[in-house]
ZAMI-637296 format. One record per residue: residue in one letter; x, y, z of N, C-alpha, C in turn; residue number from 1. Coordinates in pm, whole numbers, plus 50000, padded with zeros to 5 digits. Layout:
// residues N
SITE type   n.x   n.y   n.z  ca.x  ca.y  ca.z   c.x   c.y   c.z seq
SITE    a     X     Y     Z     X     Y     Z     X     Y     Z NUM
...
***
This chain:
// residues 218
SITE type   n.x   n.y   n.z  ca.x  ca.y  ca.z   c.x   c.y   c.z seq
SITE    m 62262 25291 03820 62376 25364 03877 62330 25431 04005   1
SITE    i 62405 25411 04115 62370 25470 04243 62495 25536 04301   2
SITE    e 62471 25633 04392 62584 25696 04459 62657 25590 04540   3
SITE    a 62788 25587 04526 62865 25477 04582 62902 25504 04727   4
SITE    s 62893 25401 04805 62951 25399 04938 62988 25255 04966   5
SITE    y 63107 25235 05016 63152 25099 05038 63071 25032 05147   6
SITE    g 63029 24908 05118 62965 24827 05219 63071 24744 05290   7
SITE    p 63031 24635 05354 63128 24550 05422 63232 24493 05326   8
SITE    l 63195 24477 05197 63287 24426 05097 63329 24542 05007   9
SITE    k 63457 24571 05001 63505 24683 04923 63463 24671 04777  10
SITE    g 63417 24784 04721 63373 24784 04582 63229 24747 04562  11
SITE    m 63161 24701 04666 63020 24663 04657 62937 24758 04743  12
SITE    p 62826 24809 04690 62747 24908 04765 62665 24850 04879  13
SITE    e 62650 24717 04881 62571 24657 04987 62621 24515 05013  14
SITE    v 62567 24457 05118 62600 24318 05149 62545 24229 05039  15
SITE    l 62623 24131 04997 62575 24040 04893 62458 23958 04945  16
SITE    p 62350 23948 04867 62235 23869 04912 62269 23721 04917  17
SITE    e 62182 23647 04981 62204 23503 04995 62207 23438 04856  18
SITE    g 62303 23350 04836 62317 23281 04708 62411 23348 04611  19
SITE    e 62453 23473 04642 62547 23545 04555 62684 23548 04619  20
SITE    h 62787 23525 04541 62923 23527 04594 63016 23597 04496  21
SITE    l 63123 23650 04548 63222 23721 04468 63310 23622 04392  22
SITE    v 63324 23645 04261 63407 23559 04177 63543 23623 04152  23
SITE    w 63543 23753 04127 63669 23824 04099 63651 23971 04130  24
SITE    q 63761 24034 04169 63760 24177 04195 63897 24234 04160  25
SITE    g 63898 24350 04097 64024 24412 04058 64003 24555 04015  26
SITE    r 64110 24618 03966 64104 24757 03921 64193 24772 03798  27
SITE    p 64179 24882 03724 64265 24902 03607 64412 24915 03647  28
SITE    a 64499 24861 03564 64642 24885 03581 64670 25029 03537  29
SITE    w 64736 25107 03622 64740 25252 03599 64823 25290 03476  30
SITE    w 64934 25223 03449 65016 25265 03336 64949 25231 03202  31
SITE    p 64894 25110 03183 64816 25086 03062 64698 25181 03048  32
SITE    l 64636 25219 03161 64526 25316 03157 64577 25452 03108  33
SITE    a 64695 25491 03156 64754 25618 03113 64784 25616 02963  34
SITE    k 64829 25502 02913 64864 25492 02771 64741 25488 02681  35
SITE    r 64642 25407 02718 64532 25382 02625 64411 25473 02647  36
SITE    a 64388 25519 02767 64273 25607 02792 64314 25754 02792  37
SITE    f 64430 25784 02852 64474 25923 02862 64577 25960 02756  38
SITE    h 64619 25863 02676 64710 25886 02562 64835 25963 02604  39
SITE    i 64897 25918 02710 65011 25990 02765 65130 25990 02670  40
SITE    r 65147 25883 02594 65259 25879 02500 65240 25980 02387  41
SITE    a 65118 25993 02337 65090 26090 02232 65114 26232 02283  42
SITE    i 65077 26258 02408 65098 26390 02466 65248 26420 02477  43
SITE    a 65326 26319 02521 65470 26337 02533 65534 26363 02396  44
SITE    v 65490 26288 02295 65543 26307 02159 65507 26446 02108  45
SITE    y 65385 26491 02133 65342 26623 02088 65432 26732 02146  46
SITE    f 65457 26727 02276 65541 26829 02338 65686 26817 02290  47
SITE    g 65732 26694 02266 65867 26677 02213 65882 26743 02077  48
SITE    l 65782 26723 01991 65784 26787 01858 65774 26938 01870  49
SITE    l 65699 26984 01969 65685 27128 01990 65818 27191 02031  50
SITE    v 65894 27121 02115 66026 27170 02155 66118 27178 02033  51
SITE    i 66117 27071 01952 66201 27070 01832 66163 27184 01737  52
SITE    w 66033 27204 01721 65985 27312 01633 66030 27449 01684  53
SITE    r 66023 27471 01816 66063 27600 01873 66212 27625 01850  54
SITE    v 66293 27520 01870 66437 27535 01849 66466 27563 01702  55
SITE    a 66401 27487 01612 66423 27506 01469 66380 27646 01425  56
SITE    t 66271 27695 01481 66224 27830 01447 66324 27935 01492  57
SITE    g 66380 27916 01611 66481 28009 01660 66604 28012 01571  58
SITE    l 66647 27894 01526 66764 27888 01437 66736 27957 01304  59
SITE    s 66615 27935 01251 66580 27997 01123 66567 28148 01134  60
SITE    d 66539 28198 01256 66528 28343 01278 66664 28407 01306  61
SITE    g 66771 28328 01301 66904 28384 01318 66963 28371 01456  62
SITE    f 66892 28307 01549 66948 28286 01682 67053 28174 01676  63
SITE    s 67147 28180 01767 67242 28070 01779 67174 27950 01842  64
SITE    a 67241 27834 01835 67184 27713 01895 67161 27734 02044  65
SITE    a 67260 27797 02110 67247 27823 02254 67130 27918 02282  66
SITE    g 67118 28021 02196 67009 28116 02215 66873 28052 02193  67
SITE    s 66865 27968 02093 66738 27899 02066 66699 27809 02181  68
SITE    l 66796 27737 02235 66768 27648 02349 66727 27729 02471  69
SITE    k 66794 27843 02491 66761 27926 02607 66619 27979 02599  70
SITE    n 66576 28017 02481 66441 28069 02464 66333 27961 02476  71
SITE    t 66377 27834 02475 66282 27723 02478 66285 27650 02612  72
SITE    l 66364 27699 02706 66382 27627 02832 66251 27610 02909  73
SITE    w 66159 27706 02895 66033 27695 02970 65945 27583 02919  74
SITE    l 65960 27546 02790 65869 27448 02731 65892 27305 02781  75
SITE    p 66018 27259 02794 66037 27125 02850 65980 27112 02991  76
SITE    g 65995 27218 03073 65938 27212 03207 65787 27200 03205  77
SITE    l 65724 27278 03116 65579 27269 03101 65539 27131 03052  78
SITE    s 65615 27076 02960 65585 26945 02904 65589 26837 03012  79
SITE    v 65695 26839 03091 65708 26741 03200 65593 26756 03298  80
SITE    g 65556 26881 03329 65445 26904 03421 65314 26846 03371  81
SITE    v 65284 26869 03243 65160 26817 03184 65159 26665 03186  82
SITE    v 65270 26604 03146 65278 26458 03143 65261 26401 03285  83
SITE    c 65321 26466 03383 65307 26420 03522 65163 26431 03570  84
SITE    i 65095 26540 03533 64955 26557 03572 64868 26447 03510  85
SITE    v 64892 26416 03383 64815 26311 03316 64841 26176 03382  86
SITE    a 64968 26149 03414 65002 26023 03482 64934 26015 03618  87
SITE    l 64932 26128 03690 64868 26131 03822 64717 26108 03810  88
SITE    l 64654 26165 03708 64511 26142 03686 64483 25995 03661  89
SITE    a 64566 25933 03577 64548 25791 03549 64562 25709 03676  90
SITE    w 64658 25746 03759 64678 25673 03885 64557 25689 03976  91
SITE    f 64504 25812 03986 64386 25835 04070 64266 25755 04019  92
SITE    y 64244 25756 03888 64132 25679 03833 64149 25531 03860  93
SITE    s 64273 25484 03854 64299 25342 03882 64270 25311 04029  94
SITE    r 64320 25395 04119 64306 25367 04262 64163 25380 04312  95
SITE    t 64081 25462 04246 63943 25482 04293 63843 25392 04222  96
SITE    t 63892 25303 04138 63804 25212 04062 63814 25071 04118  97
SITE    v 63698 25008 04132 63694 24867 04168 63595 24797 04076  98
SITE    y 63642 24699 04001 63556 24614 03920 63529 24485 03997  99
SITE    s 63402 24445 04000 63366 24321 04070 63280 24234 03980 100
SITE    i 63306 24105 03983 63223 24006 03913 63175 23906 04016 101
SITE    t 63043 23892 04027 62985 23788 04112 62923 23683 04021 102
SITE    n 62857 23588 04081 62789 23485 04001 62655 23534 03946 103
SITE    r 62622 23665 03971 62495 23718 03923 62506 23852 03849 104
SITE    r 62617 23922 03864 62625 24056 03808 62769 24105 03799 105
SITE    v 62783 24218 03728 62908 24293 03725 62883 24427 03796 106
SITE    v 62970 24465 03885 62957 24592 03956 63082 24675 03926 107
SITE    m 63060 24800 03885 63170 24891 03856 63163 25007 03954 108
SITE    h 63256 25014 04046 63266 25125 04141 63364 25224 04079 109
SITE    i 63312 25336 04026 63393 25428 03946 63373 25571 03992 110
SITE    g 63465 25658 03950 63454 25800 03981 63557 25844 04083 111
SITE    v 63613 25964 04063 63713 26019 04154 63647 26116 04252 112
SITE    a 63590 26224 04200 63527 26324 04287 63389 26280 04334 113
SITE    l 63311 26219 04242 63175 26174 04274 63163 26026 04240 114
SITE    p 63208 25939 04329 63205 25795 04300 63062 25743 04293 115
SITE    v 63040 25652 04198 62911 25586 04183 62935 25438 04165 116
SITE    a 62833 25359 04191 62839 25215 04170 62740 25179 04060 117
SITE    l 62790 25114 03958 62709 25072 03844 62683 24922 03855 118
SITE    n 62557 24885 03877 62518 24745 03889 62470 24694 03755 119
SITE    l 62529 24586 03705 62492 24528 03576 62459 24380 03596 120
SITE    p 62333 24350 03627 62295 24209 03639 62316 24135 03507 121
SITE    f 62349 24008 03514 62375 23930 03393 62256 23931 03297 122
SITE    v 62134 23943 03351 62017 23944 03263 62012 24069 03177 123
SITE    q 62087 24172 03212 62092 24295 03133 62212 24300 03040 124
SITE    i 62299 24199 03045 62418 24195 02960 62391 24101 02844 125
SITE    g 62383 24157 02723 62353 24075 02606 62473 24001 02554 126
SITE    a 62591 24058 02566 62714 23995 02516 62833 24066 02576 127
SITE    a 62947 23999 02569 63072 24058 02615 63180 24022 02515 128
SITE    a 63275 24112 02500 63386 24086 02409 63513 24141 02472 129
SITE    t 63624 24077 02442 63749 24108 02509 63860 24134 02410 130
SITE    r 63941 24233 02439 64066 24254 02364 64182 24241 02461 131
SITE    v 64270 24146 02433 64387 24123 02516 64508 24190 02450 132
SITE    y 64584 24264 02529 64700 24336 02476 64829 24262 02508 133
SITE    a 64936 24307 02444 65064 24237 02457 65116 24239 02600 134
SITE    d 65077 24339 02681 65124 24346 02819 65043 24257 02913 135
SITE    g 64946 24182 02860 64866 24092 02941 64739 24152 02995 136
SITE    t 64724 24285 02986 64600 24348 03029 64493 24332 02921 137
SITE    a 64369 24354 02960 64259 24336 02865 64152 24440 02889 138
SITE    d 64080 24472 02783 63959 24554 02789 63840 24462 02763 139
SITE    i 63743 24463 02853 63625 24377 02840 63502 24466 02825 140
SITE    a 63443 24467 02706 63327 24552 02676 63198 24473 02694 141
SITE    l 63097 24540 02749 62969 24475 02777 62859 24542 02696 142
SITE    t 62785 24462 02621 62669 24511 02547 62546 24496 02636 143
SITE    l 62473 24605 02658 62357 24602 02747 62228 24582 02668 144
SITE    l 62136 24511 02727 62005 24486 02667 61906 24593 02711 145
SITE    g 61795 24602 02640 61689 24694 02679 61714 24835 02631 146
SITE    d 61625 24926 02672 61630 25064 02628 61713 25153 02719 147
SITE    g 61750 25102 02835 61827 25184 02928 61965 25216 02874 148
SITE    r 62009 25338 02887 62140 25382 02840 62211 25456 02953 149
SITE    i 62341 25441 02957 62424 25514 03052 62504 25617 02974 150
SITE    a 62501 25740 03017 62570 25846 02945 62719 25816 02933 151
SITE    y 62773 25842 02816 62914 25814 02789 63004 25889 02887 152
SITE    l 62972 26015 02914 63055 26094 03004 63049 26043 03147 153
SITE    h 62937 25981 03186 62928 25921 03319 63020 25800 03330 154
SITE    l 63039 25731 03219 63120 25610 03220 63269 25637 03202 155
SITE    w 63305 25735 03120 63444 25754 03082 63535 25766 03205 156
SITE    p 63653 25701 03203 63714 25626 03092 63676 25479 03087 157
SITE    h 63569 25443 03159 63528 25303 03164 63420 25277 03059 158
SITE    a 63441 25331 02939 63347 25314 02829 63424 25278 02704 159
SITE    r 63364 25195 02620 63429 25159 02494 63440 25283 02407 160
SITE    p 63562 25313 02357 63584 25439 02284 63493 25456 02163 161
SITE    w 63446 25580 02146 63377 25629 02027 63233 25582 02013 162
SITE    l 63185 25493 02096 63043 25451 02087 62961 25547 02173 163
SITE    l 62929 25662 02118 62863 25767 02195 62712 25747 02204 164
SITE    r 62651 25697 02099 62505 25682 02097 62460 25562 02178 165
SITE    q 62539 25457 02179 62507 25337 02257 62630 25298 02339 166
SITE    p 62657 25373 02444 62777 25348 02524 62780 25206 02581 167
SITE    q 62898 25149 02584 62918 25016 02639 63013 25024 02757 168
SITE    p 62970 24981 02876 63063 24977 02990 63185 24893 02956 169
SITE    l 63300 24935 03004 63425 24869 02971 63506 24846 03098 170
SITE    l 63536 24719 03126 63633 24687 03230 63769 24709 03166 171
SITE    r 63834 24818 03201 63948 24865 03123 64081 24831 03188 172
SITE    c 64176 24788 03103 64315 24764 03145 64322 24668 03263 173
SITE    v 64244 24561 03255 64239 24462 03362 64363 24372 03352 174
SITE    a 64435 24359 03463 64553 24272 03464 64508 24126 03454 175
SITE    d 64596 24042 03395 64564 23901 03375 64430 23888 03301 176
SITE    g 64422 23962 03191 64295 23980 03122 64230 23854 03070 177
SITE    e 64308 23761 03016 64249 23639 02961 64180 23558 03070 178
SITE    r 64242 23550 03188 64181 23474 03298 64052 23539 03343 179
SITE    v 64052 23673 03355 63931 23744 03398 63820 23728 03295 180
SITE    a 63855 23736 03165 63755 23717 03060 63697 23576 03065 181
SITE    s 63780 23479 03094 63731 23340 03104 63637 23324 03223 182
SITE    l 63670 23389 03335 63582 23383 03451 63447 23444 03420 183
SITE    l 63448 23561 03356 63322 23627 03321 63243 23543 03222 184
SITE    a 63311 23486 03123 63242 23401 03025 63176 23282 03093 185
SITE    r 63246 23222 03187 63190 23107 03259 63064 23145 03335 186
SITE    e 63068 23261 03405 62952 23301 03484 62836 23344 03395 187
SITE    l 62865 23413 03285 62759 23452 03193 62690 23330 03132 188
SITE    k 62770 23235 03090 62713 23116 03027 62637 23031 03126 189
SITE    a 62682 23033 03251 62608 22959 03354 62473 23024 03380 190
SITE    a 62470 23159 03374 62346 23230 03398 62253 23223 03277 191
SITE    q 62309 23242 03157 62232 23238 03034 62321 23178 02925 192
SITE    p 62298 23057 02883 62386 22988 02788 62403 23060 02655 193
SITE    e 62310 23148 02617 62322 23215 02487 62426 23325 02487 194
SITE    h 62478 23363 02604 62582 23466 02611 62708 23417 02541 195
SITE    v 62776 23512 02478 62902 23481 02410 63010 23576 02460 196
SITE    t 63121 23521 02503 63236 23602 02542 63359 23543 02478 197
SITE    e 63437 23625 02409 63556 23577 02342 63676 23662 02382 198
SITE    a 63794 23605 02367 63918 23677 02397 64005 23681 02274 199
SITE    v 64070 23796 02253 64161 23812 02141 64303 23792 02190 200
SITE    p 64383 23705 02127 64523 23689 02167 64599 23820 02156 201
SITE    a 64708 23830 02232 64786 23954 02232 64837 23989 02093 202
SITE    s 64866 23889 02011 64918 23916 01877 64816 23982 01787 203
SITE    k 64689 23979 01827 64582 24040 01748 64520 24159 01818 204
SITE    a 64597 24220 01905 64543 24327 01989 64495 24446 01909 205
SITE    a 64541 24461 01786 64499 24576 01705 64369 24552 01632 206
SITE    e 64317 24430 01635 64195 24399 01562 64073 24437 01645 207
SITE    p 63955 24457 01580 63834 24490 01654 63795 24379 01750 208
SITE    m 63727 24417 01857 63677 24317 01952 63578 24226 01882 209
SITE    p 63584 24095 01909 63489 24003 01851 63364 23990 01937 210
SITE    g 63282 23894 01905 63161 23871 01981 63043 23939 01916 211
SITE    h 62942 23972 01995 62822 24035 01944 62836 24187 01946 212
SITE    l 62951 24237 01906 62976 24380 01908 63012 24430 01771 213
SITE    a 62960 24545 01734 62997 24605 01606 63141 24656 01613 214
SITE    p 63219 24642 01505 63357 24689 01508 63363 24839 01537 215
SITE    a 63458 24874 01618 63475 25015 01653 63620 25040 01687 216
SITE    a 63662 25165 01677 63800 25197 01713 63819 25177 01861 217
SITE    a 63940 25135 01901 63969 25113 02043 64104 25173 02076 218
***
């Protein structure tokens, strides 16, 4: 991981060396990122239930329906504000992220305030696994070889959820996910035939990622 600065090719920290070429480049889709990484729907539901609870409490305390609603007017505004902030964060993370796949490595240009570039040569990637969702986006998790570890907080939200002791970099909410997973699988297998990359159909999006990865919540 190095401090990021764009080179001649956006998303890459330096000029590609001779013999290396860009295969694919993209960024997370912001709305799927908001849903799956920032849990914006759960936040909206929480505040909705909180509004209902406040109104019900007011009615049980003897206030009229109008009085209960009046005493709760500040909460919907706060709720909308929080949801908008979360959506804006997801958008910023999407816009400041660039995922790149070359014929030799995966590069993750990540970070909002302190951008960094994470270089993952294919020789350091032991396996990859993909989960494809119904909206066509995909999460592609990478298992790293060796003793080197990247801190989970340095990676988030570009880390496979809940794997804190052995964090796995995650190309998250990638549009046209099956095609990108196939491209990565092709390059990995060309570099090292023992690599395995699989894709889960959208109908199985709730199942654990396959491949050489231990099942984990996603």
